[in-house]
N, CA, C and O atoms as CSV, one atom per row, in Angstrom:
chain,resi,resn,atom,element,x,y,z
A,1,MET,N,N,93.539,124.295,84.699
A,1,MET,CA,C,94.745,123.468,84.414
A,1,MET,C,C,94.315,122.181,83.825
A,1,MET,O,O,93.390,121.540,84.324
A,2,PRO,N,N,95.018,121.751,82.686
A,2,PRO,CA,C,94.653,120.492,82.152
A,2,PRO,C,C,95.213,119.340,82.904
A,2,PRO,O,O,96.301,119.459,83.466
A,3,MET,N,N,94.509,118.183,82.950
A,3,MET,CA,C,94.902,117.059,83.586
A,3,MET,C,C,95.649,116.099,82.584
A,3,MET,O,O,95.203,115.894,81.455
A,4,SER,N,N,96.691,115.580,83.005
A,4,SER,CA,C,97.480,114.654,82.089
A,4,SER,C,C,96.816,113.229,82.291
A,4,SER,O,O,96.171,112.932,83.297
A,5,GLY,N,N,97.033,112.430,81.282
A,5,GLY,CA,C,96.531,111.015,81.330
A,5,GLY,C,C,97.507,110.174,82.136
A,5,GLY,O,O,98.398,110.707,82.798
A,6,PRO,N,N,97.332,108.826,82.078
A,6,PRO,CA,C,98.192,107.997,82.822
A,6,PRO,C,C,99.575,108.112,82.415
A,6,PRO,O,O,99.845,108.278,81.226
A,7,THR,N,N,100.487,108.036,83.314
A,7,THR,CA,C,101.932,107.982,83.071
A,7,THR,C,C,102.401,106.516,83.125
A,7,THR,O,O,102.048,105.805,84.066
A,8,ASN,N,N,103.151,106.068,82.184
A,8,ASN,CA,C,103.711,104.736,82.170
A,8,ASN,C,C,104.978,104.686,82.948
A,8,ASN,O,O,105.687,105.686,83.066
A,9,GLY,N,N,105.281,103.508,83.493
A,9,GLY,CA,C,106.577,103.307,84.277
A,9,GLY,C,C,106.639,101.962,84.754
A,9,GLY,O,O,105.833,101.112,84.377
A,10,VAL,N,N,107.610,101.718,85.609
A,10,VAL,CA,C,107.846,100.544,86.342
A,10,VAL,C,C,107.923,100.892,87.827
A,10,VAL,O,O,107.943,102.050,88.243
A,11,VAL,N,N,107.968,99.730,88.642
A,11,VAL,CA,C,108.041,99.901,90.036
A,11,VAL,C,C,109.427,99.447,90.462
A,11,VAL,O,O,109.853,98.364,90.063
A,12,CYS,N,N,110.144,100.229,91.254
A,12,CYS,CA,C,111.496,99.845,91.711
A,12,CYS,C,C,111.336,98.463,92.492
A,12,CYS,O,O,110.420,98.225,93.280
A,13,LYS,N,N,112.312,97.637,92.173
A,13,LYS,CA,C,112.335,96.292,92.765
A,13,LYS,C,C,112.890,96.368,94.239
A,13,LYS,O,O,112.696,95.457,95.045
A,14,ARG,N,N,113.589,97.507,94.534
A,14,ARG,CA,C,114.067,97.494,95.908
A,14,ARG,C,C,113.090,98.257,96.889
A,14,ARG,O,O,112.713,97.739,97.940
A,15,CYS,N,N,112.717,99.479,96.496
A,15,CYS,CA,C,111.916,100.432,97.430
A,15,CYS,C,C,110.462,100.487,97.070
A,15,CYS,O,O,109.679,101.112,97.785
A,16,LYS,N,N,110.045,99.817,95.920
A,16,LYS,CA,C,108.704,99.732,95.413
A,16,LYS,C,C,108.036,100.947,95.091
A,16,LYS,O,O,106.807,101.011,95.068
A,17,GLN,N,N,108.841,101.999,94.818
A,17,GLN,CA,C,108.354,103.339,94.424
A,17,GLN,C,C,108.222,103.317,92.974
A,17,GLN,O,O,108.963,102.559,92.349
A,18,PRO,N,N,107.302,104.111,92.292
A,18,PRO,CA,C,107.094,104.122,90.872
A,18,PRO,C,C,108.290,104.876,90.243
A,18,PRO,O,O,108.779,105.864,90.791
A,19,ILE,N,N,108.729,104.388,89.109
A,19,ILE,CA,C,109.668,105.182,88.245
A,19,ILE,C,C,109.019,105.533,86.971
A,19,ILE,O,O,108.793,104.661,86.132
A,20,LYS,N,N,108.717,106.738,86.792
A,20,LYS,CA,C,108.066,107.318,85.470
A,20,LYS,C,C,108.921,107.180,84.317
A,20,LYS,O,O,110.124,107.425,84.414
A,21,LEU,N,N,108.380,106.794,83.197
A,21,LEU,CA,C,109.038,106.768,81.897
A,21,LEU,C,C,108.382,107.772,80.939
A,21,LEU,O,O,107.181,107.683,80.683
A,22,ASP,N,N,109.122,108.681,80.433
A,22,ASP,CA,C,108.575,109.621,79.492
A,22,ASP,C,C,108.163,109.029,78.181
A,22,ASP,O,O,107.079,109.269,77.649
A,23,HIS,N,N,109.126,108.208,77.666
A,23,HIS,CA,C,108.851,107.633,76.348
A,23,HIS,C,C,109.053,106.162,76.487
A,23,HIS,O,O,110.073,105.746,77.036
A,24,THR,N,N,108.135,105.341,76.018
A,24,THR,CA,C,108.227,103.964,76.026
A,24,THR,C,C,108.218,103.330,74.685
A,24,THR,O,O,108.387,102.115,74.588
A,25,ASP,N,N,108.040,104.039,73.702
A,25,ASP,CA,C,107.954,103.532,72.269
A,25,ASP,C,C,109.280,103.039,71.773
A,25,ASP,O,O,109.330,102.179,70.894
A,26,ARG,N,N,110.383,103.572,72.326
A,26,ARG,CA,C,111.706,103.145,71.684
A,26,ARG,C,C,112.554,102.396,72.694
A,26,ARG,O,O,113.772,102.317,72.532
A,27,LEU,N,N,111.930,101.834,73.752
A,27,LEU,CA,C,112.825,101.080,74.624
A,27,LEU,C,C,113.079,99.669,74.065
A,27,LEU,O,O,112.267,99.095,73.340
A,28,ALA,N,N,114.236,99.156,74.441
A,28,ALA,CA,C,114.514,97.733,74.046
A,28,ALA,C,C,113.674,96.814,74.957
A,28,ALA,O,O,112.992,97.254,75.883
A,29,GLU,N,N,113.773,95.450,74.620
A,29,GLU,CA,C,112.995,94.528,75.353
A,29,GLU,C,C,113.534,94.417,76.813
A,29,GLU,O,O,112.794,94.016,77.712
A,30,GLU,N,N,114.786,94.764,77.031
A,30,GLU,CA,C,115.285,94.753,78.401
A,30,GLU,C,C,116.007,96.107,78.503
A,30,GLU,O,O,116.655,96.490,77.528
A,31,PHE,N,N,115.946,96.798,79.527
A,31,PHE,CA,C,116.624,98.108,79.732
A,31,PHE,C,C,116.881,98.365,81.314
A,31,PHE,O,O,116.173,97.896,82.205
A,32,SER,N,N,117.935,99.131,81.493
A,32,SER,CA,C,118.452,99.371,82.789
A,32,SER,C,C,118.025,100.782,83.224
A,32,SER,O,O,118.090,101.726,82.436
A,33,LEU,N,N,117.584,100.915,84.494
A,33,LEU,CA,C,117.141,102.173,85.015
A,33,LEU,C,C,117.607,102.373,86.523
A,33,LEU,O,O,117.588,101.425,87.307
A,34,ALA,N,N,117.984,103.517,86.858
A,34,ALA,CA,C,118.316,103.779,88.332
A,34,ALA,C,C,117.048,104.350,88.966
A,34,ALA,O,O,116.390,105.172,88.329
A,35,CYS,N,N,116.682,103.970,90.152
A,35,CYS,CA,C,115.572,104.522,90.880
A,35,CYS,C,C,115.926,106.002,91.318
A,35,CYS,O,O,116.987,106.212,91.906
A,36,PRO,N,N,115.106,106.951,91.054
A,36,PRO,CA,C,115.394,108.354,91.595
A,36,PRO,C,C,115.136,108.501,92.969
A,36,PRO,O,O,115.503,109.523,93.549
A,37,HIS,N,N,114.482,107.493,93.622
A,37,HIS,CA,C,114.137,107.572,95.090
A,37,HIS,C,C,115.314,106.896,95.907
A,37,HIS,O,O,115.805,107.504,96.858
A,38,CYS,N,N,115.764,105.655,95.543
A,38,CYS,CA,C,116.733,104.940,96.476
A,38,CYS,C,C,118.059,104.752,95.685
A,38,CYS,O,O,119.016,104.269,96.290
A,39,GLY,N,N,118.182,105.086,94.420
A,39,GLY,CA,C,119.378,104.940,93.665
A,39,GLY,C,C,119.692,103.643,93.129
A,39,GLY,O,O,120.662,103.539,92.379
A,40,HIS,N,N,118.942,102.575,93.443
A,40,HIS,CA,C,119.206,101.176,93.061
A,40,HIS,C,C,119.027,101.091,91.529
A,40,HIS,O,O,117.999,101.511,90.998
A,41,ARG,N,N,120.019,100.554,90.840
A,41,ARG,CA,C,119.885,100.341,89.414
A,41,ARG,C,C,119.799,98.906,89.120
A,41,ARG,O,O,120.602,98.119,89.621
A,42,THR,N,N,118.769,98.492,88.251
A,42,THR,CA,C,118.573,97.098,87.901
A,42,THR,C,C,118.017,97.110,86.524
A,42,THR,O,O,117.732,98.176,85.979
A,43,PHE,N,N,117.842,95.896,85.911
A,43,PHE,CA,C,117.211,95.707,84.591
A,43,PHE,C,C,115.739,95.438,84.768
A,43,PHE,O,O,115.299,94.790,85.718
A,44,TYR,N,N,114.967,95.981,83.778
A,44,TYR,CA,C,113.587,95.811,83.763
A,44,TYR,C,C,113.259,95.261,82.248
A,44,TYR,O,O,113.974,95.483,81.271
A,45,ARG,N,N,112.152,94.571,82.241
A,45,ARG,CA,C,111.677,94.024,80.790
A,45,ARG,C,C,110.522,94.961,80.426
A,45,ARG,O,O,109.842,95.571,81.251
A,46,ASP,N,N,110.374,95.006,79.057
A,46,ASP,CA,C,109.349,95.973,78.556
A,46,ASP,C,C,107.903,95.397,79.037
A,46,ASP,O,O,106.920,96.139,79.053
A,47,LYS,N,N,107.840,94.147,79.396
A,47,LYS,CA,C,106.480,93.685,79.901
A,47,LYS,C,C,106.250,94.153,81.274
A,47,LYS,O,O,105.133,93.954,81.752
A,48,GLU,N,N,107.161,94.756,81.990
A,48,GLU,CA,C,106.969,95.265,83.405
A,48,GLU,C,C,106.361,96.742,83.347
A,48,GLU,O,O,105.953,97.295,84.369
A,49,ILE,N,N,106.328,97.327,82.126
A,49,ILE,CA,C,105.806,98.679,82.035
A,49,ILE,C,C,104.323,98.697,82.200
A,49,ILE,O,O,103.619,97.898,81.581
A,50,LYS,N,N,103.801,99.632,83.059
A,50,LYS,CA,C,102.275,99.675,83.304
A,50,LYS,C,C,101.987,101.072,83.592
A,50,LYS,O,O,102.850,101.892,83.906
A,51,PRO,N,N,100.649,101.332,83.465
A,51,PRO,CA,C,100.208,102.749,83.856
A,51,PRO,C,C,100.319,103.014,85.271
A,51,PRO,O,O,99.898,102.169,86.062
A,52,LEU,N,N,100.873,104.165,85.712
A,52,LEU,CA,C,101.127,104.457,87.075
A,52,LEU,C,C,99.997,105.403,87.560
A,52,LEU,O,O,99.996,105.730,88.747
A,53,GLY,N,N,99.101,105.833,86.782
A,53,GLY,CA,C,98.127,106.760,87.201
A,53,GLY,C,C,98.352,108.230,86.807
A,53,GLY,O,O,99.501,108.672,86.791
A,54,GLY,N,N,97.344,108.972,86.504
A,54,GLY,CA,C,97.479,110.413,86.199
A,54,GLY,C,C,97.784,111.366,87.397
A,54,GLY,O,O,97.470,111.100,88.557
A,55,GLU,N,N,98.428,112.504,87.000
A,55,GLU,CA,C,98.706,113.463,88.043
A,55,GLU,C,C,97.524,114.495,87.980
A,55,GLU,O,O,97.086,114.864,86.890
A,56,LYS,N,N,97.027,114.945,89.143
A,56,LYS,CA,C,95.928,115.873,89.139
A,56,LYS,C,C,96.431,117.221,89.646
A,56,LYS,O,O,95.659,118.176,89.729
């Protein structure tokens, strides 16, 4: 089974869980996301996107 590389995303500002982003090349400088873990929606900046680690 092939291993995927790092997944990019942001960290929820409320529950601190990672939010994975499938595509980051077309995001605006500021964008809104709802956390799939706690449901909190807030704005994030493109500078907050970072590698979250690969899945094994």
